[in-house]
Structures are given as C-alpha cells and as structure tokens.
C-alpha positions in Angstrom: 0.0 0.0 0.0 1.2 3.5 -0.8 2.7 5.6 2.1 0.8 8.6 0.6 -2.6 9.5 1.9 -3.2 12.3 -0.7 -1.8 12.4 -4.2 -2.8 14.8 -6.9 -1.6 14.7 -10.4 -1.8 17.9 -12.5 -4.9 19.0 -10.6 -6.5 21.9 -12.4 -9.7 23.9 -11.9 -10.9 26.6 -14.4 -13.9 28.9 -13.9 -14.8 30.9 -17.1 -11.2 31.5 -18.1 -9.9 31.9 -14.6 -7.6 29.2 -13.2 -7.4 29.2 -9.4 -5.6 25.8 -9.4 -3.1 25.1 -12.1 -1.4 21.7 -12.6 -1.0 21.0 -8.9 0.8 17.8 -7.8 0.7 17.3 -4.0 2.0 14.4 -2.0 0.8 14.0 1.6 2.4 11.2 3.6 0.5 9.0 6.1 0.7 10.2 9.7 2.2 13.6 9.0 0.9 17.2 9.5 1.1 18.8 6.1 1.0 22.6 6.0 -0.7 23.9 2.9 0.7 27.4 2.6 -0.1 30.3 0.4 -1.4 33.9 0.3 -5.1 34.7 0.4 -6.5 33.9 -3.0 -3.7 31.4 -3.9 -6.1 28.6 -4.6 -5.9 26.7 -1.2 -9.7 26.5 -0.6 -10.4 25.5 -4.2 -7.9 22.7 -3.9 -9.4 21.6 -0.6 -12.9 21.5 -2.1 -11.6 19.3 -4.9 -9.9 17.0 -2.4 -13.2 16.6 -0.6 -15.1 16.0 -3.8 -17.2 19.1 -3.3 -16.2 20.4 -6.8 -14.9 18.5 -9.8 -11.5 19.2 -11.3 -11.3 20.5 -14.8 -8.5 18.1 -15.4 -6.1 16.0 -13.4 -6.6 13.3 -10.7 -7.0 13.1 -7.0 -6.1 9.9 -5.2 -6.8 9.5 -1.5 -5.9 6.3 0.4 -4.4 5.1 -2.9 -7.9 5.2 -4.5 -9.2 7.5 -7.2 -11.6 10.1 -5.7 -13.6 10.1 -8.9 -14.4 6.4 -8.6 -14.5 5.9 -4.8 -15.9 9.2 -3.5 -18.4 7.8 -0.9 -15.9 5.2 0.4 -13.2 7.8 0.8 -15.6 10.4 2.4 -16.3 8.0 5.3 -12.7 8.2 6.3 -12.2 11.9 5.9 -13.1 14.7 8.4 -13.0 18.4 7.4 -13.5 21.9 8.5 -13.6 24.3 5.5 -13.7 28.0 6.2 -16.0 28.4 9.2 -17.8 25.7 11.2 -21.5 25.0 10.7 -23.6 24.8 13.8 -27.0 25.6 15.3 -26.6 28.5 17.7 -29.8 27.7 19.7 -28.6 24.2 20.4 -25.9 23.1 22.9 -22.5 21.8 21.8 -23.5 18.3 22.6 -26.8 18.6 20.6 -24.9 19.9 17.6 -22.5 16.9 17.8 -25.5 14.5 18.2 -26.9 15.8 14.8 -23.6 15.2 13.1 -23.2 11.8 14.8 -26.5 10.6 13.5 -25.7 11.7 10.0 -22.4 9.8 10.2 -24.0 6.8 12.0 -21.1 7.1 14.5 -21.0 5.6 18.0 -22.7 7.8 20.6 -19.5 7.5 22.8 -17.7 9.4 20.1 -19.3 12.7 21.2 -17.8 12.6 24.7 -14.5 11.5 23.4 -14.2 14.3 20.8 -15.5 16.9 23.3 -12.6 15.8 25.6 -10.1 16.0 22.8 -11.1 19.6 21.9 -11.5 20.5 25.6 -15.2 21.4 25.5 -16.5 18.9 28.0 -17.1 21.6 30.6 -19.3 23.6 28.1 -21.1 20.7 26.3 -24.5 21.7 27.6 -24.0 25.4 26.9 -25.8 26.9 23.9 -23.3 27.5 21.0 -24.5 31.1 20.5 -22.8 31.8 23.8 -19.5 30.2 22.8 -16.4 32.3 22.1 -15.0 32.2 18.5 -12.3 29.9 19.6 -14.8 27.5 21.2 -16.8 27.5 18.0 -13.7 26.6 16.0 -13.0 23.7 18.5 -16.6 22.5 18.1 -16.1 22.5 14.3 -13.0 20.4 14.7 -14.9 18.1 17.1 -17.6 17.6 14.4 -14.8 16.8 11.9 -13.3 14.2 14.4 -16.6 12.3 14.8 -16.3 8.8 13.4 -12.5 8.7 13.9 -11.4 9.8 10.4 -8.1 8.7 9.1 -7.5 12.0 7.3 -8.4 15.5 8.7 -8.5 18.5 6.4 -8.6 21.9 8.1 -8.9 25.1 6.0 -7.5 28.2 7.9 -8.7 26.9 11.3 -7.3 29.8 13.2 -8.8 32.6 11.1 -10.0 35.5 13.2 -8.8 34.0 16.5 -6.9 35.9 19.2 -3.4 34.7 20.2 -4.8 32.5 23.0 -7.3 30.9 20.6 -4.6 30.3 18.0 -2.4 28.6 20.6 -5.2 26.3 21.7 -6.0 25.2 18.1 -2.3 24.8 17.3 -1.8 22.5 20.4 -4.9 20.5 19.5 -3.7 19.9 15.9 -0.2 18.8 17.0 -1.7 16.2 19.3 -3.9 14.5 16.7 -1.6 12.3 14.6 -0.4 10.4 17.6 -3.6 10.6 19.7 -5.9 9.5 16.9 -3.5 7.9 14.4 -4.5 10.3 11.6 -3.0 12.4 8.9 -3.7 16.1 9.0 -3.6 18.7 6.2 -4.0 22.2 7.4 -4.1 25.3 5.2 -2.9 28.8 6.2 -1.6 32.0 4.8 0.7 32.5 7.8 4.1 30.7 7.7 4.9 31.2 11.3 1.7 29.4 12.3 2.5 26.4 10.1 6.2 26.4 10.9 5.3 25.4 14.5 3.2 22.4 13.7 4.0 21.0 10.2 6.2 18.1 9.3 6.3 19.2 5.7 4.7 22.0 3.6 3.4 22.7 0.2 3.6 26.4 -0.9 1.1 27.5 -3.5 0.7 30.9 -5.2 -1.6 31.7 -8.1 -2.7 28.1 -8.2 0.8 26.7 -8.8 2.9 24.6 -6.4 6.2 26.5 -5.7 7.7 24.2 -3.1 7.0 20.9 -1.4 9.1 19.4 1.4 10.5 20.0 4.9 10.9 23.6 6.0 14.6 22.9 6.6 15.0 22.2 2.8 13.4 25.6 2.2 15.8 27.2 4.5 18.7 25.8 2.5 17.6 28.0 -0.4 18.6 31.0 1.6 22.0 32.5 0.7 24.3 32.9 3.7 26.0 36.3 4.1 28.4 37.9 6.6 27.2 41.1 8.1 30.1 43.4 8.8 29.9 46.7 10.7 33.0 48.8 9.9 33.9 52.4 10.3 34.3 53.3 6.5 31.9 50.8 4.7 32.4 52.2 1.2 36.2 51.9 1.4 35.9 48.5 3.0 33.6 47.3 0.2 36.2 48.3 -2.4 39.0 46.6 -0.4 37.0 43.3 -0.2 36.1 43.5 -3.9 39.8 43.6 -4.8 40.4 40.7 -2.4 37.9 38.6 -4.4 34.7 39.1 -2.3 31.4 40.4 -3.4 30.1 42.9 -0.8 27.3 45.5 -0.8 26.5 48.2 1.5 23.1 48.3 3.2 22.4 51.1 5.7 25.5 51.2 7.8 26.7 47.7 7.3 28.4 45.6 4.6 26.9 42.3 3.5 29.6 39.9 2.2 28.8 36.8 0.1 30.6 34.4 2.4 29.8 32.1 5.3 31.1 32.0 8.8 34.1 29.8 7.8 35.5 32.9 6.0 34.7 35.4 8.8 38.2 35.4 10.2 39.8 35.9 6.8 37.4 38.8 5.9 38.1 40.3 9.3 41.9 40.0 8.8 41.7 41.7 5.3 39.9 44.7 6.9 42.0 45.0 10.1 45.4 44.7 8.2 44.2 47.5 5.9 43.5 49.7 8.9 39.8 49.3 9.2 38.1 49.1 12.6 35.6 46.2 12.6 32.9 46.6 15.2 30.8 43.6 14.5 30.8 40.5 12.2 28.2 37.8 12.1 26.6 35.2 9.8 23.1 36.0 8.5 20.5 34.0 6.7 17.1 35.1 5.4 14.3 34.0 7.6 11.8 31.4 6.4 9.2 34.1 6.3 11.5 36.2 4.0 12.0 33.2 1.7 8.2 32.5 1.7 7.4 36.1 0.8 10.0 36.1 -1.9 8.7 32.9 -3.4 5.1 34.1 -3.5 6.0 37.6 -4.8 8.0 36.1 -7.6 5.0 34.0 -8.6 2.7 37.0 -8.5 5.1 39.0 -10.8 5.2 36.3 -13.4 
C-alpha cells in the first residue's frame, strides 16, 4: 500500500477563463501534519474543495488512500473529516446537541461525542448553547464535528482565522496532538508561515494556483544564501577593499553584506584589520523562512 494518503496529479480547476488551481501535484504522507501554505487567493480553498469531492477538477486526478476520488468518493468520504472556512452549527442548540446531529448523519458511535469533546477541551461547556461560545470555542466545536467517526484524514482550512493569540495557541496545540492521539494524517491550510512552521512536518507552498515548493521547511531554509554582516567604520572603502580581495560585498544602511559564510569570517576580518579598518561587528546572517516564503510568492505574483 502507498505511504501517501493524498496524491494529486496535475490537478487543475478553471472557472470561465480563470484558473485558481493550475497543474497541482501534491503528496501528503501517512501520519504527518502537512502545512498547505499560500497567500489569500492562492487557490488553497479551491484545492481543498476538490480533495473533498465538493467540486470536480477541470482536469487532473485526486487519489486518497491510494484510490481514485472520482471512482470511490463515498468510500473515501467515510474516512475523511474536514473543517472548511467556518464551522456549521445551530446557535440555539448546545455543543452536545450539535454533535449529536452530526453523529446521527455519520452513524457514528454515541460515545464518540464525549470522546471528541474531551479531545477539543469542550466537555465543561457541552450543555451550553453554542451562540454563547467564544469564537475559539466554536472553532474547536467545528473540529470536534470533523473528528466524529474517527477519520483517518483530517483537512482543516484556515482553522485559526480570526482568533486571538490564546485561541490560535489552543488550536495549534490541538492539531499537533492529533496524529499520535488519533492515528491520523492532518492537512492544514494557512496564509501565515509562522503558524504552520510550529506544527507541520512538511509543507506545500502555493501561489496563483501553482505549487512553488513541497518538502520540509529545513529544505526551504537551504535556499537562503548565507552572508556575513560586517559593521565597519568606513563601509564604502571596506567594500572596495574586499572587492579587490575577491569578495562580493554590498552596503546596506551602515553595514556591509559579504557573500561568504562563517568559515571565511576570520579571513574577511583579517583583510579589513590589516588594511587599517576598525571592525565593530561581524556575524553570519540567513534570510528568515518568512522572507523566503514572501520572496517565493511575490516572484510567482510577478510572473
């Protein structure tokens, strides 16, 4: 059996000449948390709707649990839980009553309700009407609905949208616990890299419907060029000196950025000091993951 839970091959969706998803090939491994990253409007939700069988692709294929979604949609749907955009609930009913409606639709075990309420930490408020829940509690109720029936795959679309920092932290901790606690695979979409960076095993970055990167975040970090930041008294003169010594250096604000890594720091420092320059500071700098993410998506937008 394939180790991949989700595979898409050249997945494409076109609406009246507009293509929100363009030749997308994703690979989500069993048991991982996969971060599906991209700016707002990148095509994440359209992709998720195709993964759930809510809309049909214009072309391409979706395989889930090593089976074609086009031919096994009902069978696959029984093993997938999802929260797309905002949760659906009846405000005049309690959290427990809302879950009971979902349980009956899924024909799930009644014990599932208390189990999922415990997982999302809503047991204490299960008999409170949902209209009195905070936004974070409503999101957790939506995740509880998605967990009923013990799905093998959970798909969450921007689950922390609109939450305050405390609510984001709660949802993040909950998501991290799920693969081990419930033996499931989780795909979570977001437009915030920092949020995904804290929870995901691997990521797929999408912009304008195209996949720009897929893999571990550490691999993305390797794309960042390493530079030495050098603070020196006369940066223009120091840049010319280093150029003649075979280094590429550019001035930015009051510092020099030299295309070299820390192994050459002592040598760069020696060139400068022997030429009479006072060096106040020298350190290695990499672009942050967020900088790389923003550069990737901006480049795609400019194409």
